[in-house]
N, C-alpha and C positions, 0 to 999 in steps of 0.2 A: 756697669754698676747697677745693681737692682734698686728698686724703690725702697725696699725694706732697709737696705744698708744706708741709703741716703737719709731716711727718717731717723735711724739710730744715731747717725753722725750729727744731724741737726738737733736732736734731743740732747746729746752730749754737749754740744756747743751752747745750747740754751741753759743747761745746768751750770756750766762753767761761767757764763756771763752773769747768771743770777748770783753765784757765790762772790764774784768780783764786785758786784753792786753792793752786796752786804758788807764787804770789807771797806767800803767808802762811807757807809752810814755812820753818823756820830754816836748813835745809841743802838745797841744790839739787844735783842731778846735773849732768853736763856739758851735756846737751841742754836741761834746764830753765834752766841759767845762761845759755846762748846766747839762748834765748827771752826770759828776764827782762831781759837787757842789750840785746837787739836787735842782736846782733853775729853774724857768721858763725862757724862752728865753726873754720875755719882761723885766724881772728883770735884767738879765745880760746886755741887751741892755741899760737899764737905767744907770747901773754902768759904762759901757764903754762910753756912751755919756757924763756923768758927770765927766769922768776921775777919777772915784773913785777906779778903779781897773786897774792894769797894763795889757796892751794888745798890740798886734802888728798888723799892717796893711801893709804888704809888698807891696801889689799891689793896695792899696787904698780901697778895698772893703772887702776882706776876713779878718776875725778876727781870730787871734791865741793867745793862752795863754800859758805861762810857767806854768807847773804843780806845781812846787815848789813855784812860786809866788802866785798861787791860794791857796795852802796850808797855806802860810803865811797870806794871806788876811783872810782866814776863821778862823785862830787862833788868830786874833788880838782882843784886848779888852777882855782879859780873866776875868772871874769872879773867884776870889780867894776863896779857902775854908776857913772856920773859923780857923782851925788849922794853915794854912799857914799865915793868917793875925796875929794870936796871936804870932806865932814864929817871924815874922818880927817885931812886936811891942816890944817883949821882947829883941830882938837883938838891936833894936834902942835905947831902954831905957838903956840897958847895956852899950852901947857906950857913951851915954850922961853922965853917972855916972863916967866913967873912966877918 
């Protein structure tokens, strides 16, 4: 293995570890939030300007996001599985009969 290949692999490992560390931070900046959510910067700007996603502007320009709030936003409006729907329906019907 040549030194160039080793350097490339070490750089890739360093980038991966850096991204993983960002995913553990409680507060993300705009760029980190885009990477974390896997969305484009224009889409995230649209969400913030429409006030569709919680964000913070402590100095009026820089945007920051709470990672847990981003998780909650990404997990909103779940699509239930058929077994979950059937279970909920049978539970509801069971209550009405009692």
